[in-house]
FIMIVO-177856 format. One record per residue: residue in three letters; x, y, z of N, C-alpha, C, O in turn. Coordinates in steps of 0.2 Angstrom, whole numbers, plus 5000, padded with zeros to 4 digits. Layout:
# FIMIVO-177856
alaXYZXYZXYZXYZ ...
//
This chain:
# FIMIVO-177856
met559455795193559855745191560255715197560555755201 asp560355645198560755615203561455625201561655595195 asn561855655205562555665203562955595202563455595199 arg562655545205563055475205563055445198563355405196 leu562555475194562555455187562955495182562955485176 ala563455535185563855585181564255545176564355565170 ser564555495178565055455174564655425168564955415162 leu563955405169563555375164563455435158563455415152 leu563255495161563055545156563655565152563555595146 gln564255565155564855585151564955545145565355565140 arg564655485144564655445138564255465133564355445127 gly563755505134563255525130563455575124563255635124 glu563955555120564155595114563855575108563655515107 asp563755625103563455605096562855575097562655525093 leu562355595101561755565102561255605097561355665096 thr560755575095560155605091559755645097559855625103 arg559255685094558855725099558455675103558355675109 ala558155615099557755565103558155525108557955515113 glu558755515106559155475111559355515117559355495123 tyr559455585116559655625121559055635126559155635132 arg558455635123557855635127557755575132557555585138 val557955515129557955455133558455465139558255445145 leu559055485137559555495142559355545148559555535154 ala559055595146558855645150558355625155558355635161 phe557955585152557355555157557655505162557455505168 ile558155465159558555415164558855455170558855435175 ala559155515168559555555173559055585178559255585184 asp558455605176557955635180557555585184557255605189 his557555525182557055475185557455405186557155355184 ala558055415189558455355189558155295193558255245191 leu557855315199557555265203556955225199556855165200 gln556555265195556055245192556255195186555855145185 val556755215183556955185177557155105178556955065174 gly557355095184557555025186556954975186557054915186 lys556355005186555754965186555354965180554854925179 leu555654995175555354995168555654945163556254935163 thr555254915159555454875154555754925148555554985148 val556054895143556254935138555654965134555755025131 arg555154935133554554955130554255015134553955065131 glu554255005141553955055145554355125145554055175145 leu555055115145555455175144555355205137555355265137 ala555255175132555155195126554455235125554455295123 arg553955205129553355245129553355305133553055355131 glu553755305139553755365143554155425139553955485141 thr554555405135554955455131554755465124555155505121 phe554255435122553955445115554455435110554555465105 val554855375111555255355106555155275105554755245108 ser555455245100555355175098555855135103556355165105 thr555755075103556255035107556855025104557455015107 ala556855035097557555035093557955095095558555085096 thr557655145097558055205099558355195106558955215107 val557955165110558255145117558855105116559355115120 met558755055112559355005111559955035108560455025110 arg559855085103560355115100560755165105561355165105 leu560355195110560655235115561055185120561655205121 cys560855125121561255075125561855065122562455065125 his561855055116562455035112562955095112563555085112 lys562755155111563155215110563455225117564055255118 leu563155205123563355215129563855155131564155165137 gly563955115127564455055128564154995131564554955133 phe563554985131563254925134562954875129562854895123 ser562954815131562754765126561954765125561754745120 gly561654795130560854795129560554835135560954865139 tyr559954835135559554875141559754845148559754885152 ser559754775148559854745155560554765158560554785164 glu561054775154561654795156561654865158561954885163 leu561254915155561154985157560854985163561055025168 leu560354945164559954945171560454925176560454955182 phe560854875175561254845180561754905182561954905188 thr562054935177562554995179562255045183562555075187 ile561655065181561255115185561155095192561255135197 lys560955035193560855005200561555015204561555025210 gln562054995200562754995204562955065206563255075211 leu562855115201563055185202562555215208562855255212 leu561955185209561555215214561655175221561355205226 ser561955125221562055085227562555125232562955165229 asp562555105238562955135243563655115242564155145244 asn563755055239564455025238564555005230564554945229 pro564555055226564555035219565155005217565755015220 thr565154955212565654915210565854935203565454975200 leu566454915201566654935194566254905189565954845190 val566154935184565754905178566054845176566654845174 leu565754785175566054725173566154725165565654745162 thr566754705163566854705156567154635155567354595160 ser567054615149567254545147568054545147568354585144 pro568354495151569054495151569354475145569154425141 ser569954495143570354475137570754415139571054415144 pro570654365135571054305136571854315138572154285142 gly572054375135572754385136572954415142573454415144 asn572354435146572454465153572454415158572654435164 leu572254355157572254305162572954275163573254255158 pro573154255169573754225170573754155167573154125166 ala574354135165574354065162574054015166573753965163 ala574154015173573853965177573153965178572853925182 phe572754015176572054025178571653965176571253945181 gln571653945170571253885168571453825172571053785173 gln572053815173572253755177572053755184571853705187 phe572053815187571753825194570953805194570753765198 ile570653825189569953815188569853735187569353715191 ala570253705183570153635182570253595189569953545190 asn570753625193570953585199570353595204570253555208 tyr570053655204569453665208568953615207568653585211 gln568853605200568253555198568453485200568053445201 arg569053465199569353405201569153385208568953335210 thr569253435213569153425220568453405221568353365225 phe567953435217567253425218567053355216566453335216 ala567553325212567353255210567453205217567253155217 tyr567853235222567953195228567453215233567353175238 val567153275233566753295238566053285236565753315232 ser565753225239565053205238564553245241564653285246 ala563953245238563353275242563253245249563053285253 glu563453185250563353155256563853185261563653205267 lys564453205259564953235264564753305265564753335271 ile564453345260564253405261563653415266563653455271 ala563153365265562653365270562853345277562553375282 ala563353295277563553275284563853335288563753345294 phe564253375284564553435287564053485289564053515294 ser563553495285563053545286562653525293562453565297 asp562453455293562153435299562553445305562253465310 leu563253435305563653445310563653515313563653525319 leu563753555308563753635309563153655312563153695317 gln562553625310561953645313561753615320561453655324 arg562053555321561953525328562453545333562253555339 glu563053555332563553575337563753645337563653685332 glu563953665343564053735344564853755346565053815346 ser565253705347565953715349566353675345566353615343 phe566853715342567353685337568053695339568253755340 tyr568553645339569253655340569553645333569453595330 leu569953695331570353685325571053685326571353715330 tyr571353645322572053625323572453625316572253585312 gly573053655315573453645310574153675311574153715315 thr574653655307575253675308575553705302575253695297 gly576053755302576353785296575753825293575453865296 phe575753815286575253855282574553835284574153875284 ser574453775286573853745288573553785293572953795294 his573953805298573753845304573353915301572853935305 leu573653945296573254005293572553985291572154025292 phe572453935288571753915286571353895292570753905291 ala571653865297571253845303571053915306570453915309 glu571453965306571254025309570754065305570254095308 tyr570754055298570254085294569554055295569054085296 leu569553985296568953945297568653965304568053965305 glu569153975309568953995316568554055316568054055319 lys568754105312568454175312567754165309567254195311 lys567754125303567054115300566554085304565954105305 leu566754035308566353995313566154045318565554045321 gln566554085321566354135326565854185323565454205327 ile565954205317565454255314564754215314564254255314 leu564754155313564154115313563854105320563354075321 gly564154125325563954125332564154065336563954045341 lys564654025333564953965336565553985340565854035339 ser565653935345566253945349566753905346566753845345 ala567253945344567853915340568553935343568653995345 phe568953885343569653895346570153865342570053805339 val570753895340571253865336571853865340572053905343 ser572253815338572953805341573353775335573053745330 gly574053775336574453745331575053715333575153705339 gly575553715329576153675331576553715336576953685339 gly576453785337576853815342576553815349576853835353 asp576053775349575753765356575853705359575953655355 ser575953695365576153635369575553585368574953605367 arg575753525369575253465369574753485375574153465375 gly574953515381574553525386573953575385573453565387 ile574153625380573553665378573053625375572453645377 phe573153585371572653545368572353495373571653495373 leu572653465377572353415382571953455387571453435389 asn572153515389571753555393571053585390570553595393 asn571153605384570553635380570153595376569553605376 ala570353535373569953495369569353475372568853475369 pro569353455378568653425381568153475381567553455382 lys568253535381567753585381567353595374566853625373 tyr567653555369567353565362567153495360567353445362 arg566653505355566353445353566553415346566553355344 val566953465342567153445336567853465335568053525336 leu568253425332568953445330568953445322568753405319 ile569253505320569353515313570053515312570453565314 ala570353465309571053455308571253475301570953445296 ile571753515300571953535293572653515292573153535296 ser572853475287573553445286573553435278573253385276 arg573953475275573953455267574153385266573853355262 ser574753365269574953295268574553245271574453185269 gly574253265277573853215280574353165284574153115287 lys574953185285575453145288575853185294576253155297 thr575653245295575953285300575853245307575253245309 glu576353225311576253195317575953225322575553205326 gln576053295323575653335328574953335327574553325331 val574753335320574053335319573753265320573153265323 leu574053215318573853145320573753135327573353105329 asp574253155331574253155338573653185341573253155345 lys573453245339572853275342572253245339571753245343 thr572253215333571653185331571453125335570953105336 arg572053085336571953025340571653035347571153005350 ile571853095350571653115357570953135356570553115360 ala570753165351570053195350569553135349569053135352 arg569753085346569353025345569252985352568752965353 asn569852985355569752945362569352985367569052945371 ile569253045366568853085371568153095368567753135371 gly567953065362567253065360567153125355566553135354 met567653165353567553215348567353195341567653145339 lys566953225338566853215330567453245327567753295329 val567753215321568353245318568153255311567853215307 val568353315309568253335302568953355299569353385303 ala569153325294569853335291569853355284569453335280 phe570353405283570453425276571253405274571653425278 thr571353375269571953355267571953355259571453365256 arg572553345256572653335249572353265247572253215252 ala572153255241571753195239572353135238572553125232 ser572553105243573053055243572953005249572553025254 ile573152945248573152895254573552925260574152935259 asn573252935265573652965271573352945277572752925277 pro573752945283573452915289572952955293572552935297 leu572853025291572353065294571653045292571153045295 ala571553035285570953025282570552975286569952985287 pro570752915287570352865291570152875298569752845301 leu570552925301570352945308569752995308569553005313 ala569553025302569053075302568353045301568252995298 asp567853075304567153055303566953085296566553055293 ile567253145295567053175288567753195285568153235288 his567953175280568653185277568453225270568153195266 phe568753285269568753315263569453315259569853355261 pro569453275254570153275250570153325245569653335241 leu570653365244570653415239571153395234571753365235 tyr571053405228571453385222572053435223572053495224 asp572653405222573253435223573753405218574053355218 asp573953445213574453425207575153445209575553425205 ala575253465215575953485216576353425219576053385223 ser576953425217577353375220577553385227577553445229 asp577853335231578053345238578653395238578653445242 ala579053395233579653445232579353515232579653555234 ala578853525227578553585226578253615233578353675234 val577953575236577653595243578153615248578053665251 asp578653575248579253585253579553655251579853685255 ala579553665244579953725242579453795243579753845242 gly578853775245578453835246578153865239577953925239 glu578153825234577853855227577153865228576753835232 ile576953915224576253935224575853885219576053875214 thr575353855222574953815219574153825220573953875223 ser573753785217573053795218572753775224572153785226 phe573153735228572853705234572553755239572053745242 glu572953805240572753855245572153885244571653885248 ser572053915238571453945236570853895235570253915237 asn571053835233570553785233570253765240569653755241 leu570653765245570453755252570053805254569453795257 val570153865253569753925256569053925252568553935255 met569053905246568453905242568053845244567453855245 leu568353795246567953735248567653755255567053735256 met568053785259567753805266567153845265566653835269 asp567253895261566653945260566053915257565553925260 leu566153865253565553835250565253785255564653785255 leu565653755259565353715264564953755269564353735271 leu565153815271564853855275564153885272563653895275 leu564253905266563653925262563153875262562553885263 ser563353815261562853755260562553745267561953735267 ala562953755272562653735279562153795281561753775285 thr562253855279561853905281561353925276560953975278 gly561353895271560753905266560953965261560553995258 gly561553995261561754045257561854035250561953975248 leu561654085246561754075238561354005236561553965232 his560754005239560353945237560653875239560753835235 ala560953885245561353825248561953805243562053745241 ala562253855241562853845236562653805230563053765227 arg562053805228561753775222561953695223561753665218 
//
């Protein structure tokens, strides 16, 4: 018996002799069971498919597929917790609102913009990222992601002098500018310089009319229901998690991951 299945076997209480025979077979042939259909497992253990299904239910699973999934997780090198259906009462009150805000963002992000970003990421090798305040944190996040993909990426922010940007920008082909408001003068200044020296510009801002958006070759507006006062007060909103999710989905699409982010 594989000891990694111990937690599964502990659930086996009040089983009939036939059900226990199926459970014992699973314990002794764990790797094989993952390749068997419910009918094949029933045949191997000389029971009916109904017996197998009753065992699944007694072990706390909705069916045979969930049992196989759990076995696979228990036998993996990095097992995860068994997935259970969340209780509506356990979800934060803002959860559904955050989901709705993510979906609203993708009403602004067209397939053409995603394709343009994918093409840029595949063609270019060097990226300069710029953001101030909290936006700098997201610029650093995207910088590390790009480096993992083998790209040359450099990030700077409001604490760096204008000279740092002037000295380093010509070494890079693309500027990725991140500004929630799209109005931060330091970001606008660097973006104008980037355009003047022939860099492509990608910008991430909130979905509002702002001076940064028309300066970008590719502009990704994110839905943001927070007021300016809430932003200035540092209130927690969906914008930040929305931005990280959008970045990851763009990278997935560009690299063909998860079926090109569907």
